[in-house]
C-alpha positions in Angstrom: -12.4 -6.4 10.5 -9.7 -8.8 10.2 -8.3 -10.5 7.6 -7.0 -14.0 7.6 -5.1 -15.5 4.8 -5.4 -18.9 4.2 -8.8 -18.4 5.8 -10.8 -21.5 3.5 -8.4 -23.4 4.5 -8.4 -26.7 7.4 -7.6 -24.3 10.5 -7.7 -21.0 9.0 -11.8 -21.8 8.0 -12.5 -23.4 11.8 -11.1 -19.4 12.5 -13.2 -17.6 10.2 -16.5 -19.9 11.3 -15.3 -19.2 14.9 -15.6 -15.3 14.1 -18.6 -14.9 12.1 -20.2 -16.8 14.6 -19.2 -14.3 17.3 -20.0 -11.3 15.3 -16.9 -10.6 13.5 -16.8 -8.7 9.6 -13.8 -11.5 9.1 -11.8 -10.9 5.2 -10.7 -13.9 3.2 -7.8 -14.1 1.4 -7.1 -17.9 0.0 -8.1 -19.2 -2.7 -10.5 -21.8 -3.7 -10.0 -23.5 -6.8 -11.7 -25.9 -8.5 -13.0 -28.1 -6.2 -15.4 -27.8 -3.3 -13.3 -26.4 -1.1 -16.1 -23.1 -0.9 -17.8 -25.6 1.4 -14.6 -24.5 3.9 -16.5 -20.6 4.1 -20.5 -22.2 4.4 -22.3 -20.4 7.1 -19.0 -17.5 7.7 -20.7 -14.3 6.5 -17.7 -13.1 4.6 -16.6 -8.8 4.2 -14.6 -9.9 1.0 -12.7 -13.3 -0.4 -9.5 -12.1 -2.4 -6.7 -13.8 -4.4 -4.2 -14.1 -2.7 -2.4 -11.3 -5.3 -4.6 -9.5 -3.9 -2.5 -9.0 -0.6 -2.4 -5.1 -1.0 -6.0 -4.3 -2.0 -6.9 -6.4 1.3 -4.8 -4.5 3.6 -6.1 -1.2 2.1 -9.0 -2.4 3.9 -7.3 -1.4 7.5 -7.7 -4.5 9.1 -7.5 -4.4 13.0 -6.0 -7.3 12.9 -4.0 -10.3 10.7 -4.7 -13.6 11.2 -1.9 -15.4 8.9 -2.3 -18.9 8.1 -1.7 -19.4 4.2 1.4 -21.0 3.4 2.8 -24.3 1.0 2.0 -26.7 4.0 2.7 -30.4 2.1 5.6 -31.3 3.9 6.6 -33.5 0.9 6.6 -29.8 -1.7 9.9 -30.0 -2.9 9.9 -26.7 -5.0 11.9 -24.4 -2.9 11.4 -20.9 -5.1 8.1 -21.6 -4.1 7.5 -22.1 -0.9 10.3 -19.8 0.2 7.4 -17.2 -1.7 4.5 -18.5 -0.1 6.1 -19.5 3.4 8.9 -16.8 4.2 8.6 -13.6 1.7 5.3 -12.9 2.0 5.2 -13.9 6.3 8.0 -11.0 6.0 5.8 -8.4 4.4 3.1 -9.1 6.9 4.8 -8.7 9.5 6.5 -5.0 8.3 3.5 -3.8 7.5 1.2 -5.0 11.1 4.6 -3.6 12.5 4.3 -0.2 10.3 0.4 0.5 10.9 0.5 -0.8 14.3 -1.7 -4.2 14.0 -2.0 -7.2 15.7 0.4 -10.3 13.7 -0.9 -13.7 14.7 0.6 -16.5 12.0 1.5 -20.4 12.2 4.4 -21.8 12.8 4.9 -25.5 12.9 5.4 -28.3 15.5 8.0 -29.4 11.9 10.2 -27.3 12.5 11.2 -29.6 15.7 12.8 -32.1 13.2 12.9 -35.1 14.9 13.1 -34.0 18.1 16.3 -34.4 19.9 16.2 -30.7 20.7 13.2 -31.7 22.8 10.1 -29.1 21.9 10.5 -26.3 24.0 8.7 -23.3 22.4 12.0 -20.7 23.0 11.8 -17.9 21.2 15.4 -16.4 21.6 17.8 -16.7 18.2 20.4 -19.3 21.0 17.6 -21.4 21.0 15.9 -21.4 18.0 19.5 -22.1 15.9 19.6 -25.6 17.9 16.5 -27.2 15.7 17.5 -29.0 12.8 13.7 -29.4 10.7 13.9 -32.0 8.2 12.0 -31.3 5.5 11.5 -27.8 3.3 8.3 -27.0 5.0 9.6 -26.9 8.0 12.3 -25.0 6.8 10.5 -22.4 5.8 8.7 -22.1 8.8 11.4 -22.3 11.2 13.5 -19.7 8.9 10.5 -17.4 9.4 10.6 -18.0 13.8 14.7 -17.3 13.4 13.9 -13.7 11.2 11.1 -12.2 13.9 13.3 -13.7 17.0 16.8 -11.8 14.9 14.4 -8.9 14.7 13.0 -8.6 17.9 17.2 -8.5 18.8 17.6 -6.0 17.0 15.1 -3.6 18.1 13.5 -3.0 14.8 9.7 -2.1 14.1 8.0 -5.0 15.1 3.7 -5.2 15.9 2.0 -4.3 19.0 1.1 -7.9 19.5 3.0 -10.4 17.7 2.3 -15.0 17.6 3.4 -17.3 16.3 1.8 -20.8 16.9 3.9 -23.9 16.8 1.0 -26.0 15.4 1.2 -29.9 16.5 -0.6 -32.6 14.2 -4.5 -30.7 13.8 -7.7 -33.3 13.1 -10.5 -31.8 12.8 -13.8 -30.4 10.4 -13.2 -29.2 7.2 -9.4 -30.6 6.2 -10.9 -33.1 3.4 -9.7 -31.3 0.8 -5.8 -31.8 2.4 -5.7 -35.0 0.6 -2.9 -36.8 2.1 -1.9 -34.3 4.1 -4.6 -34.8 5.3 -5.1 -35.7 9.4 -5.1 -39.2 9.7 -7.6 -39.0 11.7 -9.6 -38.9 8.6 -7.7 -40.6 6.4 -8.4 -43.9 9.0 -12.5 -42.9 9.1 -12.2 -42.9 5.1 -10.7 -46.8 5.1 -12.8 -48.0 7.5 -15.3 -46.6 5.9 -14.6 -49.1 3.0 -14.8 -52.1 4.8 -10.8 -52.4 4.6 -8.5 -52.8 6.7 -7.0 -49.9 8.2 -3.7 -49.1 7.6 -0.5 -47.6 9.3 3.2 -47.4 8.8 5.0 -50.4 10.1 7.6 -48.9 12.5 11.4 -48.6 10.8 13.3 -47.8 14.0 14.4 -51.0 16.5 12.6 -50.9 20.0 9.4 -49.0 18.7 6.5 -51.7 18.0 4.2 -51.1 14.8 1.7 -48.4 15.3 3.6 -47.4 18.3 4.6 -43.6 16.7 3.3 -41.5 18.8 2.1 -37.6 17.7 0.4 -35.1 19.7 -2.8 -34.7 18.5 -5.0 -31.7 18.1 -8.2 -30.6 17.8 -8.7 -28.4 15.7 -10.8 -26.5 17.9 -8.4 -26.0 20.5 -6.5 -24.5 18.1 -9.2 -22.0 17.5 -9.0 -21.3 21.1 -5.9 -20.4 21.3 -6.4 -17.7 18.4 -9.6 -16.3 19.4 -8.3 -15.9 22.8 -4.4 -14.0 22.2 -6.6 -12.0 19.7 -9.0 -11.1 22.8 -5.8 -10.8 25.0 -3.2 -8.4 23.2 -0.7 -8.0 26.0 0.2 -11.3 25.0 3.1 -11.9 22.6 5.5 -14.8 22.0 6.3 -18.3 20.1 3.7 -21.0 21.6 3.3 -24.3 21.1 -0.4 -25.2 20.2 -0.7 -29.1 21.1 -2.7 -31.1 23.4 0.3 -31.6 25.6 -0.2 -35.1 25.5 1.7 -37.4 22.5 -0.3 -40.1 21.9 0.0 -43.2 19.3 -1.2 -44.0 16.0 -2.7 -46.6 17.5 -4.7 -44.9 20.3 -6.1 -42.5 17.3 -7.3 -45.9 15.0 -8.9 -47.1 18.2 -10.8 -44.1 19.0 -12.2 -43.7 15.9 -13.3 -47.4 15.4 -15.2 -46.9 18.6 -16.6 -44.2 17.7 -18.3 -45.9 14.9 -18.9 -49.0 17.1 -16.9 -51.1 14.7 -14.4 -54.3 15.4 -10.7 -52.9 14.7 -9.3 -54.1 12.3 -6.4 -52.9 11.1 -2.3 -53.4 9.5 1.1 -52.3 8.5 2.3 -51.0 5.4 6.2 -50.2 4.7 7.4 -47.0 5.0 7.2 -45.2 2.0 10.6 -44.2 0.7 10.2 -40.5 0.3 9.0 -40.3 4.3 12.0 -42.6 5.1 14.7 -40.3 7.4 11.7 -37.4 7.8 9.2 -39.3 9.9 9.0 -38.1 13.1 8.5 -41.1 16.2 7.9 -38.7 19.1 6.1 -35.2 19.2 4.5 -33.7 22.4 4.1 -29.8 22.4 5.5 -28.7 26.3 2.3 -27.0 27.3 3.9 -24.4 30.0 4.5 -21.4 28.4 1.2 -20.4 26.7 -0.4 -21.5 29.9 1.4 -19.1 32.1 0.8 -16.1 29.9 -2.7 -17.4 30.9 -4.5 -19.5 28.4 -7.5 -20.9 30.8 -8.6 -23.5 28.7 -7.9 -27.6 28.5 -7.4 -29.7 25.9 -10.3 -32.4 24.4 -8.9 -35.8 25.3 -8.4 -37.4 22.2 -11.4 -40.2 22.2 -13.5 -37.0 22.8 -12.2 -35.1 20.3 -12.2 -38.1 17.8 -16.2 -38.9 18.4 -16.9 -35.7 18.1 -15.5 -35.3 14.7 -16.7 -38.7 13.3 -20.1 -37.7 14.0 -19.4 -33.7 12.6 -18.6 -36.2 9.4 -21.4 -38.6 9.4 -23.2 -35.9 9.4 -21.7 -34.2 6.9 -21.1 -35.9 4.1 -21.1 -35.4 0.5 
């Protein structure tokens, strides 16, 4: 049995779907709430579904691996105590349990740990390499704090799981993210805007030398993220902190145009001022160097942006409420 925390969420539910499709027994630890987040788990045969306070009961089932994707993931969250408890303390507890039980541990880090990118996006994992990074928000800090503690524990020779892997997810898009609200991918937001008949809106640039809509991100299809996690589960000799992206930065204009093309509609794009709560905290360029994961043996190519967006739009149209 595999325990997936955050298994009803975006990346988690896609992983659960893939695991159960290949016959794995899966226990999900997550909140469903009162909206339709439960639909993310449609089609999956679950060995259990428990709320996060029942973590000890889930661990008592003796999973053969733990994939920890549960977190407070909103980059605008300001409750430091809540974020620390969910993103740091819980992660440390799971690390300690997996180390003591001899169970592989795969967890979600984030590209938000890289801050504004001034220090690059190389997925180094030593205390010295990690100390140079400066996240821009509370969420990024919480993920970075756990990465740094892992590095410290390894340096001190503390107990560790037989396999551990942290994944620095970049800008993930794809099926089963509808519950995320404002934190959903730009691909989903643009799809919904375009269907209303209104122009697709993008943030205007507030940096000299960068045109409106030319902010660039590493947009990665959620299916690619799932393939990485499945490969890690199938290759228990691989451990480390790895980027999980496409390896190629693309502009928000590129992404928006891909949505229009997938809908076979003419482009209509407008620009709006940067929101006050994102000013000074907005990444203008992210790109995931993928050499470290490739050198570890990961064989699968990344999904091209236009192909991934077209497949996602087709899924959205087939699964519209």
